[in-house]
N, C-alpha and C positions, 0 to 999 in steps of 0.2 A: 498755608497750604500753596498761595500763589507764590511765595518765595521758593517752596518745595521745586514746582513746576518750573520755575524759571531758573535754578540751578540745573535742573536735569536738562533743560533746553540749551542752557549755554554749554554743557559739556557735549551735546551733539554737534553745535555749531563750532566748537574748537576740534572736534574730529574731522568735520568737513573742511576747516581752514587748514589744517595741517596736511589732509589728503589733496588738495587742491594745489598747495604750494609745492608738495613733493612731486606730483604729476607734471604741473605746468610751470613750475620756477616761481620766484618772488623776488621782486625788486623794491627794497624799502630803504631807502637813503644809501648808507654803507653796506646794507645787508643785500647780498646778491646771492639768490640760490637758484642754480639752473634746474631745468627740468630733469626729471628723473633718468631719462634716455642719455642726456648729456652728464648728468652728474655721477652716475655711478659706472665705474670703468670695469667691464666684464672681462674676467680671465681668459686665458689661452685655451683652457680646457673647455668652456663653455662657446666663445664666439671666434676662436681663432686669431691671427694677428700677422706679424712679420718675422721671416727668419733672416738672420743676418751669419753668414759664415766668414769668419776672419780666419786668415791662413798667417802664420808667425813667419817672420823674415828672420831666420836662424843665423845667429852671427857665427863667423869662421872659427872653428876650433873647438865649438859647444858639442860635447859628448852626447850620447843618447840618454844617459842618466840625468844629465844637467837639462836636457830640453824636456824631459818628462817632468822633472821637478818643477821647472819653469812654466809648463803648460798648466800643471795644477795651480800653481800660483796666481797664473793669469786667469783661470777659471774663478777662484775666489774673489779677485779683485774686480772682475767684470761684474760678478753678482752683487758686491757690495756697491758698485756704481749703479746699478739697475734699482737697487734696494734705495739709494739715496735719491733717484729720479723718481720714487713712488712706485716702480714697478716690482713689487715685491714678489709677485706670482709668476714672474719670468723664467723660462728654462736656460740653463746654461751648461753644456756638456762638451766633453772632448769628442772630435771626430777624427779619427786616424791618429797620426802620431804628431801632427804640427798645425792641426785646425781646431778652431772653437766655435761652436754653433750657438746662437743666441736667439730664442724663441720670445718675441716680445707681443704681449696680448693686446687686442684693440688698437693696434695700429696697422691700418690697411695697405698704407704705402710704405713699402721697404726704403725707400729713399728718405721717407720722413723720419722712419727709424733710425737710421744712420745719422741723420742731423740731429734728433733728439739725443742719441747716446752720446754725441759730440767728441771731443778729444780723447785719444787713448793714455792721456796724462803723462807724457814722456817729459819730465820737467828737469831742466838743468840751470846752473849759475855759471855764466860765462864772464871772462873779464874781456877787455876791448880787443884782444888779439884773438878771441874765440875759443881760448883754453876754458876746458870745463874745469871749474873750481869745486863744483858739488853737484850730484846727482840725486835722483830719486831713492837711491840705496841709504843714504844717509839721512833721509827724512822719515821721522817716526809718525808724526800727524801735524794736522793743521786745523786751525780754528778761525773763524771770522770774528772780527772786533771793530770797535768803533771808538775813536778819541784820537789825539793829537800824535803824529808821526814825526815832526821835527820841531825846531826851536821856535816856529812861529806860533804854535799853540792852537792853530787851526785843527779842528776835529773833522775826520774823514774815515770811511770805511778801509780797513787793511786785513790782511791774512797773517796770522801769527805761526810761525813754523816751529816744530820742536826737533831739534836734532840729536841724533845719536853721539856718543863721544868721538867717533871718526869724523862724524859731520863738524862737529866744532872746532876740531884741529883744522880741516880742511878750510872751513869758512874763515878761521882766523888768519891763515896762511894767505888765501885768497885775497882777503880785505887788506891785509897789510901792503901786497905787491900792488893793488890797485890805488891805494893812497899815496904810494910812493911815484906814481908816474909824474913825470915833468909837465906834460900837457894836461892841462886842469880837465879838458874835456873828454880826456880818457880814463879819468878816475871815477869810473863806475863799475857796478856788477850787474849785468843783465840778467834778468831770470826770464828763461825761455821755455815754452811749454808748446811742444810739437811744432817746433821751428817758429813759433810766433813769441815776439817780444811782448810781455805783459807788463813788465816794469823794469826800469833800468836807475835804481837809486844811485845817487853819487855818494863816495865815500870821502869823508873830510879828511884833508891831508895830516890831522892831529893823530890819525890811527897809523900812520907810515912806519913808526917802529913797534907798534904792538898789535895792530891788526884789531879787528872787533872780536873779543872774545865772549860769546853768547851762545847758549843752548838754544834761545828762542829769538831768532831775527825775523823780521817782518817784510811782507810784501806789500810796499805803498801801491794803491791802485788809482790814485788821482782823485781830485775833488768830486768827479762827475760820477764816480762808481756809487752804486746803490749796495742796499743790504743783500738784495737778492743774488747780485752777482757775487758779492764777497762770499756768500753762504755756498753758492754752487762752486766757487774757486776752490774752497777750503774743503769742500766734500770730495771732490775728485781727486785733490792732492791727498787726503787723509787715505782714500781707497789704496793709494800705493801707485808707485811707478812700476808698469810692465816690465817685465825681464827682458823683453825685446819688442821689435815693432811688430804691429799686427796691421795686416792690409785687408781690406774686403774682398773676398774672392767670388761671392756669390749673394746675391739679394733676391727674396721671393716671398709671396705670402703663403701662409699654412691655415689650413681648416681646423676647426674646433678637433681637440682630441677626443672628447667624450661623444662625438657625433654632433651632427648638424641640427637635430631635434633635442638634444640633451637639456638645454635651458627650457625649452617650451614644456617638457614632460616633468621637468623638475618643478616649475611654477604650478602647473596643472595639479600635480600631486599634493604640492604644499597647500594650495588653495581648498582642494578637497578635504585634505587632513584637517586644517584650520576650521573648516565648517563643521566636521564630524566633531571636534573637540568643542564647538561652542553649542552644539546639539546635545552631547553629553552633559555638559556643564547645566544646561536648562532641565533635562530629565532628571539628573541626580539631584540638583539644588534647588529646583523651581524658579521662584522669582529671584533668589541671589545669584543663580545661573546666569540670569538676563543680564543683571548688574555684571558680573563676572566678562561676560561677552562684550558689554559697553566699554568695560576697561580694557579688555584685549584689542579691540578696535583702536582705541585711542593710543594704545601702545604701539600697535602696528603702524598708525598714521604718523607718529612721532618718530618711529625708528627709520621709516621710508624717509622722512623730511631730514634727519640728522646724517643718514648714510648719504643722501644726495648732496647736502651742504658740506660735509667733509670729502666727498669724493672718494669714497671707499672702492678699493679694488675688490670686487665679488667674483669668488671662484666657488667650487664645489665645498672646499673647506670652509669658506664664508659661510655657505649656506648651512652647513653643519652647526656652525655658531649660531645662526639665526633660529634653526630648530631647536637648540639647547634653551636658548633663552625665551622663546615661546613657551617650552615646557616648564621652566622655571618661572615664568611669569603666571602662568596658570596655577602651578604649585602654590605660590603665595596666596593666591584666592581659596584653594582647597583647603589650606591649613587654616586659613581665616573662618572659612564657613563652616568647617568642621568644630571649631570652637564655638561659633556662634549657636549651631544645631545643640551643642550640648548644653549650653546655659538656657536656651529655650526649652530644652526637654525638662529641665529643672524648674520651669515655671518662671522664669526671668522674662521682664518685659522685652520689647523688641529693642528699644533705646537701650537699656541695661544690658541686654546681650552682645549687641553690637559694640558698645564700649569696652566690655569683659572680653569679647572675642577677639578684637585687634589688639587689646593690651596684653594678652596672654600669648598671641600669635607673633608679637612683635619681635621677641627676642629671637625666636626660632628663623624667622624671615630675614632679619639683619644678619644672624651669625652665619647662615648658609649663603647668603649673597656676600657677605665680606670674605668668606674663603673663596669664592669663586673670583672675586674681584682681584684677591691677592695672586691668585694663578694667573689671571688675565695680565695683569700688571707685569709680572715676571716675565710672561711670554713676551709681551709687548717690548720689554727691556733687553731681555737677553735673546729674543728670538730673531731669525731670518728667514726668508723666502716665504714659504706657505704657511709658517707658522704665525707670522704678523698679520695675515689677513683673516685667519682665524682669532687671533687674539684681539683685534680692532672690534670686529662684530660682536664677539662675547662680552667685552668691556662696554660697549655701548648699550647693548642689550639688557645687561644686569643692572646697569644705573637708571635706564628708562623703566624698567619693569618695576624697580622699587618705588620709583616716583609713582607711577601709574597705579599700581595694585595697592599701596597703602595710603593713597590719598582718594581716588575715584569711589571704589566701593563703599568706604566709610559715608563720604559725603552723600551718596545716593540712597543707602539704606537708612540714613538717618531722615533722609527727605521721606522715605516710605513711612518710618515711624510717625514724623510730623502729619502724614496723609493718612494716619490711623490703617495702614495696610498692615495689620497685625496677627491676621489669622494663621494658626500654625501650620494649615494646609498648604499655604503659599510658600511654605519654607521646607517642606517635606518632613516636618517634626510631630512627634508624639511625646505627650507628656509621660514622665516615668513615675511609676509609683514608688512611695518612700521606702517601701521595704524591698523594691528590686535591686537586686544583688548583681554586680558585674562579674561575668565570668570570664577569667583571665586563662590565656594558653600559656602552658610552661615553656617557654622558648628556652629559658636556661638549662632545664633538664634535657630538653631535645636537642642540646648543643652537640652533643657526641653524633647523633645522627645527621645533623644538619652540616657539621664540621667534615664528617666523612663524604657527604655529597659534594661539599665544596671542593675537597682535596682531589676527588675524582674528577671532578669538572677542570680542575686547574693544572693536573699533573701533565697533560700533554703539552701546553703552553710553556710550563715551567721546564721541563725537559728541554724543548726545543730551544729555548733562550739560553739555557747552559749549554748546549752543545754546540750552538751558533760560534763563538769564538774559536773552537776547535776544528772549524772547516766544515763541520757537519750541519746541513741546513735542512729542515723538514719543511720550511716556509716555501711557498711557490713565488719567490723574489722575482719582481718584473725589472724592466729595463731601468727605472729610476734607481734601483738599489745595486744592481750588479753590471750594467752596461749590456751590451749586444751588439746587433748589426743593424744598420739602416739601409734600406733598398729604396730606391727612387726610380719610377718608371714614367715615361710620358706613354699613355695610352692611346692618343691622337682622338679621345672625345671628351666630353664634358663630365668629370666626375661627380656624382650624386650620391647621396647616402645610400642609396640601393647598390649603386656600383661599389662601394667602399665596402658594403658587408657582403657582396658577392666575392670580391678579392680576398677578404678575409677568410672567407669558407673555403676558397680555393687554396690558400697558403696553408689552412689547419689540415686540409685532405691530403695535400701533396707531402707535407714535413710531419704531419702528426702532432704539430706544436700549434697552439693558439697564438697569433701575433697579439703583442702588446697594444699595437694602436695601427689603424690604415686611416689615414686622413689626406683630404685633398691639399694639394701644395700647386705652388709655381703661379705666376701673375695671369697666365692664359686659363688656368682652371682644369688643364688636360692632364697634370701630373698628379701621381699617387705616391705617399711615402708610407711605405711598410717599415715598422720598428718591432724586433725580435730579440729574444735573449738567446735561443738556441738554435744556431743554423751553420751548417758547415758549407764549404763552397760548392760540394756537390749538390746540397739541397738548394742553395741559391740558384744553381742553373736550371733545377726542376721547376722552381716556382717562377722563373722568367719565361720558360718553355710554357707552362701552364696558362700564365697569364697572356701569353703571345697567342696560344691555341683560342682562348675565350674572346679576346678583343681584336685578333688580327695580327698574324705575323709581320705584314708589311707596315702595321700602325704602331706597335708596341717597341719602345726603345728603352734601353738601359741608360739612365741618366748618371746615376753613382751608384756605390755600394761599398760601404766601409764599416769598419768597427766604431761604436761610440762607448764613451764613458758613462758611469752612473751620473744622472742629473742631480741626485741627493749625494752631493759631496760631503766629504770629511766635516765642512764647515757647518753645514746643516744639521748634520748627525750629532755633533758635539754640541752646537746649539740647542737641539731639542733635549739632549740628555741634561745639560746644565739647567736649563730652564725648568725642566720638569722635577729635576731634583731639588733645585733652590725652592721652587714653588711649593713642594711637599714639606721641605723643612719649615718655611714660613707659616704654613698651614698648620704644622704640628705646634709650633710655638704659641699661634693664635688659639687653636683649641685647649692648649695646656692653661694658658691664661683663662678662658671663658668658663672650662670645665676643669679638667685636670690631665695630668701627662698620661696616663693609662688611656683614657679615651681617646686622646690623640694617636697613641701607638694603634689602638683598635680602628680607628678611621683610616690611617695610612694602610693597615693590613687590608682592610676592606677595599680600599682602592686598588691595591696591588691585586687582590682577588679578582676583581671586575676586569681588570686588564687581561690578566692570566686566562679568563674564561674566553675573552674575546679572542686572543692569540689562539686558543685550542681550536676556535672556529675555523680561524685561517689556514690552520694546519689538517683539520680532519676533511675539510670541503675544498681543500687546495684552491682558495681564493687568491685571485692574483694580489699580492701586496706591492702597491706602488706609493707614490708620494702622498695619496690620500690616507695612507695607514696613519699618518702621523695627526692630520687632523680627526681621524676617527679615535685614534686612542686620547687625544686632548679633549675630546667631547665626552668620553666616557670618564675621565678623571673630572671634569666639571660636575657631571651628573652625579657620580658617586658621593664625592663630597657634601653636595648639596642634600641628597637623600638621607646621609647618615647624621648631618647635623640637626635636622629636623627631630628624628628619633632621640638624639642625645639630649636635645633641649626638653622634651617631654619628660625623660627620666629625670634630669636636673630639677625640673619644676615639681615633681611628683616627691622626690627625695627631700626637698626644701620643704613642702608642705608636713612631711612627718617629722621634722625637726632632725633629721638625721638618725632617727631612732627605729624606724622599720628595717627589717632584713632586705639587703640590697637588691637579693635575688627577686623577692616579691615585687619590688619596686619596678625592676627592669621587666618583668612578665606583665605587670599592668599597664606600664607606660608603653612597650610595643604593640599590646592589644589595642590600645586606644588609638596609636598611629597606624593601626592597619589599614583602615578605609583612607586615610590621606595617602599611604604608601601605595596601595591598588590605584587610587584615583591619579596619582600623578603620572605613575607607569603607564596607564592607560592614555593620558593626554599627551604624554611625550612620545609615544609609540605610533601615534595616530598617524601624523604627518610621514613618519619614516616608513610605516607599513605601505602607504600608497607610493612612495619613492620606490619600494621593492616591487610592487604591482605594475605601475606604469613606466618607470624608468627604464632606459637603455640598460644593456648588460653592464656596461661600465659603471654607471650610476647604482646599479643594483648591487655590484660587488663591494659597493662603499658602504650602500645602506644596510645590507644584511648584518655586517659586524656591529655597526652602531646599535641595531635593533638587538641583538644577542647581549650586547653589553649595557643596554637600559635595563633589560630584565634581569640581567645578573646583578644590577646595582639595586633593583627593587627586592630582589631575592636577599642579597647581604646587608641591607639597611634594615630589613625585618628580621631575619633569622640568624645573623651573623654578628652584626655589630653591637648590639645590646648584651647579648652572651657572653660575647668576648671581653668587653669591657668589664662585665662581672667577674669574670674568671681572672682577668689580669688584677682586678682590685682587690679580690678576697675580702679580708676583714679590714684591710689597710686605706688609708687615703681618704680626703674629704672631697666633696664635690661642691664647687663655688656656686 
C-alpha cells in the first residue's frame, strides 16, 4: 500500500515538474527550455506581427505576362524562405501588379523582420572581369555538408550545388576561362549573393583546357564557418533565385487578423471545455475517471513542455490540432475503461480486469494512433504554410497521448487494486447475470436508411466540389482563396477592437458585403486595414466617405487601396492535395495489412463522407472559407480515421473469437453495439472544447469551430452507422479478417 501511495505521489510530482518547467523555463546542463511565453511563437492570426511590402524592380523589356509569372514565382520562393526560417504561418500575397506583401507573425519591429528575412538570394558566379558565368536560373538545389574541400584534407563546412544541364555547360566554360588566366591571382570564380562575395575559390590551371565539368560544384565557406551558417546559406539558395530584384517599399506593424481578444477567448474556451471533459469522465467512470483526469493533466503538462522546448508556432490551426489530440487522448481512456467495465461486470477481479482491459484495448489504441501518425508525418513531409503548424501539434500530441494514456492509468489502477479499492460502485459497474443476453442493434439491416441519410447530408458538398473546376462556386470563398481588395486608412485615432468592429459594421452596411478582416496596422497604431473579396471602385469611395463621416473628415486619410492575390497560392493548394492523398493511400495500405483491403476502402469512404458533410455546412450556412478551412479539413481527417479504426478493431476481435464461423453481419452488429458507448463518449469529450469555442469565441473563431463541430458529429455518426455495415456489404461472403 505504501508503494502504491508513493507511485501516485510520484505522478503528481511529475505533473508539477513539467508544468513548472513549461511556464517558468528549465536550465539543466545542455538542456535549455525557455518559459512558455518565450518558447511558443504565436501566429499572425492570434497576436499580429510585421508587414513588409516589396516592390519588384522590373527589368527593361519584360512583358506583362512575364512579370505576372515572375511575381507568382517570387511569391512561392519567399514563402519557402519563411518556411525555412521557421515562420510557417506567415502570409505571402501579391499586391497590385508588382508588389509582394509578407505578414510575419510575432515580430513587432518591422526593421527586425527585414533583418531576419535577410537577403533576397540573387546569386551569381563571376570571373575576375565581373562577367556572369552562372546565375540562380541554372541552380536546381543546394545542401550543406561537412568534409574536405581541397587537397589538404582539412574538413570544413561547405555548400554543394546541383546544376541543371545549362548550368553544367556554363560552369565548365567559365572555369576553363578562369584557369587559363595568365595572372595567377585572377584564376578564381567569385560566388556573389546580393553583391556580397561569399566565396572566391581558385581554379587550378590544370583545368585550362577542359574546365570543371560537374553538376555538383561546391561553395567553400572557409574554416571559420559553422553548421548553422552553412545550412542557412543552402536553404536560401535552394529557395531559388528571385526573377528580379525586390526592394522594400513599406514596413509596418499589423494587428491580429482574428481580433485582439481571439487568443484570450480561445484559451478560456479551451480551459472550460477541458474542465467539463474531466467532470464528464468522473461522472461516467467514477474512480477511473479521476485516473483519466490525472493522465490528462500529465499529458497537458508534457505537451506544453515539448511545445515550449521545440519553439512551435501556434496559430488557430495549431489549436485545432491540440483539440484533436486531447480528444484522442481521452478516447484512449474511454476505450480502456469500457473494456475494464465489461470485465468487472462479468465478475473479474480489479487486477485481472485492468490487465484484460488494457490488453484488449491496446490494438485499437495503437491502430487508431498509428493511422493518425501516418497522416501527420505525411503532412509534415509534404505540407507547407499552415499545414505544417497543424501537423507538428498533431504529431507531438498523438505520441505524448499514447505514452500518457497507456502507462499512467494502468499504473494507478493497479495501485488501487493493491490498496483494495475493489468496490464495483467505485467503477460504475453492476454484475451481469449469466443468463443476461446482449441486445444488438441491426446496423447492417438499417444500412439502407443510414446510407440514404448520408447521401442527403453529402450531396450538397459533393455537387459543390464537382462544379468548382467549372467556374461555378457555391462556397463563400474568402480573400485567402480568391484574392480581393485591401484598403488602408489612417483614422487619426488609436485603433481598438471596438473601433475595428465598428468599421467592419460600417463596411457591411455600406457595401452589403462583410469584410474578410479589419485589423490595426501601422507603427503608430492609428491605421486600419480592411480586406474584402467583392468591392468595386464606386463602393470603395462610399466606404471611405462613410468612415470619414464616422471618425472625422479632417482626420481620415486613404493610405493605399489595391487588388491583392490569394494568399493560399497554388503551392499550398497543391501541397495540401498531395499530402492528403498520400496520407489516405498510406492509411489504406496500413488498414489493409492490419485488417483487410475492403475495410480500408470503407474507412476512406467514411473519411470522404465526413469531409463532404462539413463542406455541405460551409455551403448551406455560407461560412467564410479561408485558410483555416485546410486545418478544419485536416482535423476531420484525423478524427474520422481514429473513430473508424476503434470500431473495426472490435469487429476484428469478435470475428476472431468465433473462428471466422459466425455470420459476419451478426459480428458487425454486435461489435458496433458494443462500441456505441465508446463512440458517444469520445464524440462528447471531443466536442466540449469546440462547443465553447463556438460559444465564447469571436466571429472568426466561431466560423472555424462550427464546421469542425459538425465534422466531429459526422465522424461519430459514420463510425457507428456507416463504417461497419459498409465493410460488411463490401466483404460479402469473401475475404478474411486478420
